[in-house]
C-alpha positions as a Markdown table, in Angstrom:
| # | Residue | x | y | z |
|---|---|---|---|---|
| 1 | Met | 65.2 | 170.3 | 115.2 |
| 2 | Tyr | 62.7 | 167.5 | 114.6 |
| 3 | Tyr | 59.9 | 167.6 | 112.1 |
| 4 | Ala | 57.4 | 165.0 | 113.4 |
| 5 | Ile | 56.4 | 162.0 | 111.5 |
| 6 | Asp | 52.7 | 161.2 | 112.0 |
| 7 | Ser | 52.7 | 159.6 | 115.5 |
| 8 | Gln | 50.0 | 157.1 | 114.4 |
| 9 | Lys | 52.5 | 155.5 | 112.0 |
| 10 | Lys | 54.0 | 152.2 | 113.1 |
| 11 | Leu | 57.5 | 152.6 | 111.7 |
| 12 | Ser | 59.7 | 149.5 | 111.9 |
| 13 | Trp | 63.1 | 148.5 | 110.8 |
| 14 | Gln | 65.0 | 145.4 | 109.9 |
| 15 | Ala | 68.7 | 145.1 | 109.1 |
| 16 | Lys | 70.7 | 142.6 | 107.1 |
| 17 | Glu | 74.0 | 142.2 | 105.4 |
| 18 | Val | 73.8 | 142.5 | 101.6 |
| 19 | Val | 76.2 | 142.3 | 98.7 |
| 20 | Lys | 75.8 | 145.2 | 96.3 |
| 21 | Glu | 77.8 | 145.8 | 93.1 |
| 22 | Leu | 79.5 | 149.2 | 93.3 |
| 23 | Asp | 82.3 | 150.3 | 91.0 |
| 24 | Asp | 82.2 | 146.9 | 89.2 |
| 25 | Lys | 83.1 | 145.1 | 92.5 |
| 26 | Pro | 81.0 | 143.3 | 95.1 |
| 27 | His | 80.7 | 145.2 | 98.3 |
| 28 | Leu | 79.5 | 143.9 | 101.7 |
| 29 | Leu | 77.2 | 146.4 | 103.3 |
| 30 | Leu | 74.7 | 146.5 | 106.1 |
| 31 | Arg | 71.2 | 147.5 | 104.8 |
| 32 | Val | 68.6 | 148.9 | 107.2 |
| 33 | Glu | 65.1 | 148.8 | 105.8 |
| 34 | Ile | 62.5 | 151.2 | 107.2 |
| 35 | Arg | 58.8 | 150.6 | 106.7 |
| 36 | Gly | 55.5 | 151.9 | 108.0 |
| 37 | Met | 54.8 | 155.1 | 106.1 |
| 38 | Tyr | 54.9 | 156.5 | 102.6 |
| 39 | Phe | 58.4 | 157.8 | 101.7 |
| 40 | Pro | 58.1 | 160.4 | 99.0 |
| 41 | His | 60.6 | 160.9 | 96.2 |
| 42 | Leu | 62.0 | 164.3 | 96.8 |
| 43 | Ala | 64.9 | 166.4 | 95.4 |
| 44 | Ala | 66.6 | 166.2 | 98.8 |
| 45 | Glu | 68.4 | 163.0 | 99.4 |
| 46 | Pro | 66.9 | 160.6 | 102.1 |
| 47 | Phe | 69.1 | 159.5 | 105.0 |
| 48 | Val | 69.0 | 157.3 | 108.0 |
| 49 | Arg | 71.3 | 157.7 | 111.0 |
| 50 | Ile | 71.9 | 155.8 | 114.1 |
| 51 | Val | 72.4 | 158.1 | 117.1 |
| 52 | Val | 74.5 | 156.6 | 119.9 |
| 53 | Ser | 74.9 | 159.7 | 122.0 |
| 54 | Asp | 74.8 | 163.5 | 121.6 |
| 55 | Arg | 78.3 | 163.3 | 120.2 |
| 56 | Gln | 78.2 | 160.1 | 118.2 |
| 57 | Ala | 76.0 | 159.2 | 115.2 |
| 58 | Val | 76.6 | 157.2 | 112.1 |
| 59 | Thr | 74.8 | 158.4 | 108.9 |
| 60 | Ser | 74.0 | 156.1 | 106.0 |
| 61 | Trp | 76.5 | 156.1 | 103.2 |
| 62 | Phe | 73.5 | 156.4 | 100.8 |
| 63 | Ala | 69.8 | 155.6 | 100.9 |
| 64 | Asp | 67.1 | 154.7 | 98.4 |
| 65 | Val | 63.4 | 155.2 | 98.5 |
| 66 | Leu | 61.8 | 152.2 | 96.7 |
| 67 | Asp | 59.7 | 152.9 | 93.6 |
| 68 | Asp | 56.4 | 152.3 | 95.4 |
| 69 | Gly | 57.5 | 154.6 | 98.3 |
| 70 | Arg | 56.7 | 152.0 | 100.9 |
| 71 | Ser | 60.3 | 151.4 | 102.0 |
| 72 | Leu | 63.5 | 153.3 | 102.6 |
| 73 | Trp | 66.7 | 151.3 | 102.3 |
| 74 | Ala | 69.8 | 152.8 | 103.9 |
| 75 | Tyr | 73.3 | 151.4 | 103.5 |
| 76 | Phe | 75.8 | 151.5 | 106.3 |
| 77 | Pro | 79.3 | 150.2 | 106.9 |
| 78 | Glu | 79.6 | 146.8 | 108.6 |
| 79 | Asp | 81.0 | 148.2 | 111.9 |
| 80 | Leu | 78.0 | 149.9 | 113.2 |
| 81 | Pro | 77.7 | 150.6 | 117.0 |
| 82 | Glu | 75.9 | 148.0 | 119.1 |
| 83 | Gly | 72.8 | 150.1 | 119.5 |
| 84 | Gly | 71.2 | 153.5 | 119.1 |
| 85 | Ala | 68.2 | 155.5 | 118.1 |
| 86 | Ile | 67.3 | 155.4 | 114.4 |
| 87 | Glu | 66.5 | 158.8 | 112.8 |
| 88 | Ile | 65.2 | 159.3 | 109.3 |
| 89 | Gly | 65.1 | 162.5 | 107.2 |
| 90 | Tyr | 65.8 | 164.2 | 103.9 |
| 91 | Gly | 68.6 | 166.6 | 103.0 |
| 92 | Ala | 69.8 | 167.9 | 106.4 |
| 93 | Arg | 66.3 | 167.8 | 108.0 |
| 94 | Val | 65.5 | 165.1 | 110.5 |
| 95 | Met | 61.9 | 164.0 | 110.1 |
| 96 | Gly | 61.6 | 161.7 | 113.0 |
| 97 | Arg | 62.8 | 158.9 | 115.1 |
| 98 | Ile | 61.8 | 155.2 | 115.2 |
| 99 | Arg | 60.6 | 154.0 | 118.6 |
| 100 | Arg | 62.4 | 150.6 | 118.5 |
| 101 | Arg | 66.2 | 151.3 | 118.8 |
| 102 | Phe | 68.8 | 149.7 | 116.5 |
| 103 | Ala | 70.4 | 146.6 | 117.9 |
| 104 | Ala | 73.4 | 145.1 | 116.1 |
| 105 | Lys | 72.5 | 141.6 | 117.5 |
| 106 | Glu | 69.3 | 141.7 | 115.3 |
| 107 | Val | 71.2 | 142.1 | 112.0 |
| 108 | Lys | 70.8 | 139.1 | 109.8 |
| 109 | Arg | 74.3 | 138.0 | 108.7 |
| 110 | Leu | 75.4 | 136.3 | 105.5 |
| 111 | Asp | 77.4 | 133.1 | 105.5 |
| 112 | Arg | 80.9 | 134.5 | 104.9 |
| 113 | Lys | 82.1 | 131.2 | 103.3 |
| 114 | Lys | 79.6 | 131.7 | 100.5 |
| 115 | Leu | 80.5 | 135.3 | 99.6 |
| 116 | Pro | 82.1 | 136.1 | 96.3 |
| 117 | Arg | 85.9 | 136.4 | 95.8 |
| 118 | Gly | 87.2 | 140.0 | 95.7 |
| 119 | Leu | 84.5 | 141.1 | 98.1 |
| 120 | Val | 85.1 | 144.6 | 99.5 |
| 121 | Val | 84.0 | 144.8 | 103.1 |
| 122 | Val | 82.7 | 148.3 | 103.7 |
| 123 | Asp | 83.6 | 149.5 | 107.2 |
| 124 | Ser | 84.1 | 153.0 | 108.6 |
| 125 | Ala | 87.8 | 153.0 | 107.6 |
| 126 | Phe | 86.9 | 152.2 | 104.0 |
| 127 | Leu | 84.3 | 154.9 | 103.9 |
| 128 | Lys | 86.6 | 157.5 | 105.5 |
| 129 | Ala | 89.2 | 156.8 | 102.8 |
| 130 | Lys | 86.6 | 156.7 | 100.0 |
| 131 | Leu | 85.0 | 160.0 | 101.0 |
| 132 | Ser | 88.3 | 161.9 | 101.5 |
């Protein structure tokens, strides 16, 4: 079930690779930033997911609402599908879908030669092992 986001809002996204310190180690993740509305800080956890088909969707590992509420940053494994619809929500409730679809070719990539030693590349296999 969808709970509509105000249709007048111009939601947009951009994605880039980032290095984030987790468990005292640098991790390479893909961060999708959503802008264009106020994101409240709620008890329910925010999420973003990329829906490829009725049977395939990838949900963010974790997501953060920035302090000012103007952006939602969602962190994904590096091996996302080539494209799909972007949905946002809180808890288990989908709040809406962004009009412009996710496209892996639009992700801003880091120069791999300049990344720190001991970097953990987060992919779906890493997350599956971490979460089980």
